[in-house]
C-alpha positions as CSV (number, residue, x, y, z in Angstrom):
1,M,-13.2,-13.0,6.4
2,D,-10.5,-15.1,4.7
3,L,-7.6,-12.9,4.0
4,V,-4.8,-15.6,3.7
5,G,-3.1,-15.7,0.4
6,E,-1.5,-13.5,-2.2
7,W,-3.3,-10.4,-3.6
8,E,-2.6,-8.2,-6.6
9,L,-3.5,-4.5,-6.6
10,V,-6.2,-3.7,-9.2
11,P,-7.6,-0.2,-8.9
12,W,-6.5,2.2,-6.3
13,E,-8.6,5.4,-5.7
14,S,-7.0,8.2,-3.7
15,R,-9.7,10.9,-3.2
16,A,-8.9,14.4,-2.0
17,S,-11.4,16.4,0.0
18,D,-12.4,18.3,-3.2
19,G,-13.3,15.0,-4.9
20,R,-10.2,14.7,-7.1
21,V,-8.9,11.2,-7.7
22,R,-5.1,10.8,-8.0
23,W,-2.0,8.7,-7.5
24,P,1.5,10.2,-7.1
25,G,3.3,10.0,-10.5
26,E,-0.1,9.9,-12.2
27,E,0.4,6.4,-13.4
28,R,-1.4,3.1,-12.5
29,P,0.1,1.7,-9.4
30,I,1.1,-1.9,-9.1
31,G,1.2,-3.8,-5.8
32,D,1.4,-7.1,-3.9
33,L,-0.2,-7.9,-0.6
34,I,0.4,-11.2,1.3
35,Y,-1.4,-12.5,4.4
36,T,-0.2,-15.8,6.0
37,A,-2.1,-18.2,8.1
38,S,0.4,-17.5,10.9
39,G,-0.6,-13.9,11.1
40,R,2.1,-12.2,9.1
41,M,1.6,-9.7,6.3
42,A,3.6,-7.7,3.8
43,V,2.6,-5.1,1.3
44,Q,4.3,-3.1,-1.5
45,V,2.8,-0.6,-3.8
46,A,4.7,1.4,-6.4
47,D,4.1,3.7,-9.3
48,S,4.1,1.4,-12.4
49,V,6.4,3.8,-14.2
50,R,9.6,4.7,-12.3
51,E,12.8,5.9,-13.9
52,P,15.6,3.4,-13.6
53,L,18.4,4.7,-11.3
54,G,21.2,3.3,-13.6
55,T,22.9,1.2,-11.0
56,A,22.5,-2.1,-9.3
57,D,23.6,-0.5,-6.0
58,P,20.6,1.4,-4.6
59,R,23.0,3.6,-2.5
60,D,25.3,4.6,-5.4
61,T,23.0,7.0,-7.2
62,D,22.1,10.6,-7.5
63,P,20.2,11.6,-4.2
64,A,17.5,13.4,-6.0
65,A,16.8,10.4,-8.4
66,Q,16.9,8.0,-5.3
67,A,14.4,10.2,-3.4
68,G,12.1,10.2,-6.4
69,A,12.2,6.5,-6.8
70,F,11.4,5.8,-3.1
71,A,8.8,8.5,-2.9
72,A,6.8,6.4,-5.4
73,D,7.0,3.3,-3.3
74,V,5.1,2.2,-0.2
75,A,6.2,-1.0,1.5
76,Y,5.8,-2.4,5.0
77,C,5.4,-5.7,6.8
78,G,4.6,-7.1,10.2
79,T,1.7,-8.9,11.8
80,Y,-2.1,-8.5,11.2
81,Q,-5.4,-9.2,13.0
82,L,-9.0,-8.9,12.3
83,D,-11.0,-6.5,14.5
84,G,-14.7,-6.6,13.4
85,D,-14.9,-5.1,9.9
86,Q,-11.3,-3.9,10.0
87,V,-7.9,-5.5,9.5
88,V,-5.2,-4.0,11.6
89,H,-1.6,-4.1,10.3
90,H,1.0,-4.0,13.1
91,V,4.0,-2.5,11.4
92,E,7.4,-3.9,12.2
93,L,9.5,-2.8,9.2
94,S,8.6,0.0,6.7
95,V,10.3,2.0,3.9
96,H,8.7,5.0,5.8
97,P,10.5,4.8,9.2
98,D,7.8,6.7,11.1
99,W,5.3,3.9,10.5
100,V,7.4,1.3,12.4
101,G,5.6,0.5,15.6
102,T,2.3,1.9,14.4
103,Q,-1.0,0.2,13.6
104,Q,-2.4,0.8,10.1
105,R,-6.2,0.2,10.3
106,R,-8.2,-0.5,7.2
107,L,-11.9,-1.1,6.7
108,A,-12.0,-4.5,5.0
109,A,-14.6,-6.3,2.9
110,I,-14.7,-8.9,0.2
111,D,-17.0,-7.6,-2.6
112,G,-19.3,-9.5,-4.9
113,T,-16.4,-10.4,-7.3
114,G,-14.2,-11.9,-4.6
115,D,-11.9,-8.8,-4.5
116,L,-10.6,-7.6,-1.2
117,V,-11.5,-3.9,-0.7
118,L,-9.4,-1.9,1.8
119,L,-10.6,1.5,2.8
120,M,-8.0,3.5,4.6
121,L,-9.0,6.1,7.2
122,P,-8.4,9.8,6.2
123,M,-4.6,10.5,6.2
124,A,-2.1,13.1,5.1
125,F,-0.8,12.1,1.7
126,G,1.2,14.4,-0.6
127,G,0.4,17.5,1.4
128,E,-3.4,17.0,1.6
129,T,-5.9,14.8,3.4
130,V,-7.0,11.9,1.2
131,V,-9.1,8.7,1.6
132,N,-7.5,5.7,-0.2
133,Q,-9.5,2.8,-1.4
134,L,-7.5,-0.2,-2.7
135,H,-8.9,-3.2,-4.5
136,W,-6.9,-6.4,-4.4
137,R,-7.6,-9.5,-6.4
138,R,-6.6,-12.9,-5.1
139,R,-3.7,-14.4,-7.2
140,S,-4.5,-17.9,-8.4
C-alpha cells in the first residue's frame, strides 16, 4: 500500500456504541496527514469552526478559551510502518502528551476511489467508547 504523500481529510465518522455519529464541536473537521518516503508521518485534525483566541500569543489568553481551542484539535507526529493491513504510528510528539511514546494502530485500506481509509480501534473519546473512521484524499 502506497501511503507516501499528502492527504486531506474528507469525511470522519465517529460512532458511539449506540450507533450515534458525532464529532466534538458538531462541525465538519478539517485535517492534513503526511507520510514521507523516509518513514516519517504527521497528522493534525481540528474542528473547522473554532473561536479565535484574540491574540497572536497562544499563551496569552483566557485559560478556558485556550482549553476549548486545544480540545478541538488532535495533532501528533513521529514515524510509521506498515504491519499487514495496519499502519502503525509511533508517536514522538503530540498535543496530547499521554500519546508520546505510544503506538497508534489503524486498519488501513485504499478504497475504490483512491481514498485512504483509516479505521481506529475502539477508544475512549469524549467520555464514551467510539470507533473512528477517517477518509483521506490524496492532495494533487
